[in-house]
C-alpha positions, -999 to +999 in steps of 0.1 A: -167-014-856-143+008-843-113-010-829-091+008-804-052+002-801-040-014-772-005-005-761+020-010-736+025+016-707+061+018-701+057+037-670+032+011-653+041-017-677+002-025-682-017-027-711-035+003-717-064+009-746-065+040-766-083+068-759-110+081-781-097+113-799-111+150-784-124+171-811-128+210-804-158+220-791-165+251-808-193+268-787-216+297-793-211+315-759-185+312-734-183+285-708-174+304-680-180+277-651-202+298-634-211+268-610-178+267-600-167+302-606-196+327-591-182+359-591-203+371-561-194+343-539-163+322-532-149+298-559-161+261-553-141+230-547-164+202-564-155+166-566-166+136-588-142+110-572-128+102-607-088+091-595-060+092-619-028+073-613+002+089-601+032+092-627+062+106-615+087+111-642+121+096-643+137+132-641+121+164-627+136+197-627+128+235-617+127+263-644+129+300-631+107+330-641+123+354-619+132+377-647+097+375-664+067+369-640+089+381-611+096+414-629+057+421-636+055+429-597+083+450-589+110+476-602+128+463-629+161+447-621+191+463-634+217+444-657+244+435-631+215+423-607+202+400-633+236+387-644+245+381-604+213+363-598+217+343-627+252+331-614+236+323-582+209+301-600+238+284-618+255+274-582+223+265-565+211+241-595+245+222-593+264+200-613+232+182-627+215+215-637+182+211-613+177+250-623+169+239-659+160+270-675+157+310-669+132+328-690+138+364-701+122+395-715+136+407-748+114+440-751+143+466-741+180+469-748+184+464-708+167+433-713+186+423-741+219+432-726+214+411-696+205+382-720+237+387-738+258+386-705+244+357-694+248+339-725+283+351-723+287+331-690+284+299-711+268+279-685+246+247-698+223+253-671+200+274-666+196+276-703+186+311-714+151+313-728+128+342-737+093+351-735+080+371-765+050+386-780+036+363-808+049+381-837+073+370-866+095+402-857+100+389-823+108+355-833+135+365-858+148+386-827+152+354-808+170+335-835+194+368-841+202+365-804+208+328-807+183+316-781+169+281-788+136+283-769+108+310-764+076+314-747+042+322-766+012+333-748-017+312-759-047+319-732-071+289-730-100+295-709-133+310-727-128+341-701-096+353-724-109+336-759-143+355-758-140+383-735-104+393-741-094+380-777-130+388-790-127+353-808-143+321-809-124+289-799-117+278-835-104+313-844-081+311-812-070+278-820-064+286-857-044+317-848-024+301-820-016+272-843-004+299-873+018+317-847+033+287-834+040+274-869+056+309-876+077+303-847+090+266-859+098+280-895+126+297-877+138+268-862+129+280-826+113+258-798+081+272-785+071+269-754+033+275-754+021+294-721-021+279-717-027+310-698-059+304-671-059+266-675-079+263-645-109+280-658-105+265-692-126+235-710-098+208-707-117+181-730-134+208-753-103+231-759-072+226-742-067+188-753-077+193-787-053+218-790-025+203-774-033+174-799-026+197-828+007+210-813+017+172-809+010+173-850+030+201-855+060+187-834+058+157-857+058+176-886+086+200-880+106+174-855+108+205-830+098+198-794+069+219-784+070+224-748+033+227-729+032+250-697+001+245-677-006+281-661-027+281-631-028+319-638-054+328-608-041+300-586-078+282-586-059+245-590-061+222-562-042+191-556-071+169-541-080+135-552-114+131-568-118+172-574-132+181-607-116+198-636-110+220-648-095+231-610-078+194-605-043+197-612-038+160-613-070+155-637-053+185-659-015+169-658-031+133-667-053+146-698-025+164-712-004+136-710-023+107-717-051+120-739-031+147-756+001+126-757+024+151-746+055+135-732+066+145-694+094+162-705+074+185-723+049+192-696+057+226-673+036+237-646+033+273-636+016+282-606+004+312-585-004+317-553-040+332-546-053+306-526-018+295-509-018+266-530+011+273-554+036+248-537+013+219-534+002+224-567+035+223-584+047+190-563+013+177-577+024+182-610+055+164-606+037+135-589+012+133-619+036+133-648+052+169-650+090+172-654+091+205-648+078+232-626+084+271-629+092+293-603+099+327-591+128+334-563+110+339-531+076+337-546+077+375-561+055+377-590+021+389-602-002+394-572+004+371-547+032+356-565+046+325-582+057+293-567+086+302-546+117+286-562+135+277-529+103+261-519+105+238-547+143+231-541+131+216-506+103+198-522+124+180-546+144+170-521+117+157-497+101+136-526+132+122-543+154+118-512+181+137-526+193+171-533+210+159-568+239+182-563+220+215-555+239+237-531+211+249-507+233+275-490+233+294-522+195+305-511+206+322-477+232+341-500+204+353-524+182+365-496+211+385-483+219+399-517+180+410-523+183+428-487+216+445-490+220+451-530+183+451-541+169+467-510+139+440-507+131+431-476+122+393-473+089+388-449+106+379-417+085+348-413+089+333-450+102+295-445+138+287-453+148+327-460+129+350-436+148+365-406+126+347-382+121+314-398+140+291-374+142+319-344+121+312-313+108+337-287+096+311-263+113+304-234+101+265-231+112+261-266+145+278-263+153+256-236+147+227-258+166+241-282+196+242-262+193+203-254+187+192-286+180+214-314+161+187-334+133+191-310+125+231-326+144+230-358+128+215-392+163+200-402+200+209-399+195+246-410+232+255-402+244+228-429+220+234-455+213+273-453+242+285-432+214+293-405+217+279-372+186+282-353+184+311-329+162+324-300+151+361-296+156+373-260+125+391-245+103+387-211+094+351-221+128+338-229+140+328-198+175+320-189+175+292-213+169+314-243+196+337-232+222+310-231+213+297-262+214+334-277+247+338-265+262+302-273+251+309-310+257+345-313+294+341-299+301+307-316+305+288-286+312+252-286+324+223-264+339+236-234+333+270-242+294+268-241+274+284-213+249+268-194+221+277-172+244+286-140+268+307-160+272+340-138+271+360-171+237+346-181+225+352-148+236+389-148+220+391-183+189+378-174+186+402-141+191+430-168+165+416-194+138+412-166+146+451-154+141+460-190+104+447-191+097+456-155+096+491-168+071+486-194+092+473-223+072+454-248+095+451-278+124+421-284+158+429-274+180+438-304+214+419-311+232+455-303+215+460-270+224+423-260+261+424-271+262+459-254+250+444-221+271+412-223+305+431-230+296+454-200+288+422-177+321+406-193+343+436-183+331+443-149+336+404-140+366+399-160+348+372-181+362+364-216+340+346-242 
């Protein structure tokens, strides 16, 4: 009779019964989960109500793919831009290195020059890592440059194994393991990117593959990281949802059944179904130490998990920023617009031009009385972005007063109220603008010109 080992789980402090081993299921034809992913219908989210426990690691962190996945959907950054952004990531991550790693391409001379210049900075964090083709030549290049870790693509769904690679599961696994072994032979830490994991056979391929990777890790005594890649954004965070779409189920399986420690599990999400942020936070909650992000979510198709979003997710679930300097986020957004020429969509949380701007007069009145009523947190403190109002036909005199006080940094006794002669005159001018058929919001330049005109006429000094 088989005897399974009983062991103490250090996280829950409860005795656990060792699970059965999971052998590779080498199917003859691909399992593409047509019941969940009927291509001529919207994908389906099914439930079996199997719940797995939360398993928040002792420490969690963010890694960045701005210079890899982020460059696959836009014009490549210049070397100078990459180095500048890398400096920003270092400052944002703070003294505890909460922005743990940045990954880089090594294909071109420009890519390698950027890597060399970032290495010259001498920062402990973010660590410079690479993403390469799985070849001996590229492994040697990683070693020559002096990097300690590299990403390797190991696609794991039958969509990729059968249709793209034209292999069986057994052939794909053997190929991947030989590539990982080549990487380990050079002394480089492999980071295995399990592409399209949310359409893969988790217990028929992913878990058996990860078990083999853990054997290699034990043999070579070199860490092997598992990146859980929700390549198509199919992952969901709902308790009781079925795998392969269940992010809790995937993280649990890799951690418990494949024995991959939390510090070697990293989630990489895409936003095709607006779930990248929720899925990334869920990966943390169920046992992944790392979440891989791209600045402003810029990435393939709908983009990746926005890095700035996960900074604030971190603060909300941990109760602290752990030294991260969130004001750097605003500097980065300004840099993108002024130096790179990328306009962040105006309603983007935390960084868009209008993320904390209100146009409604009744909201402006509330902001003037107490900004907590209509502002998510002290955005002036954490982002150097105090809440603003845009002046239009619906702003009312309260909106105009708030705009003037904020724009001219009027505080204490200098602050205007709704009885201010200046505000009253500006309100008359605004009303006249819209009475003649205007439909657009007034610009800052227009407001400043009118305010200066009224101040000159009435001898008012701001």
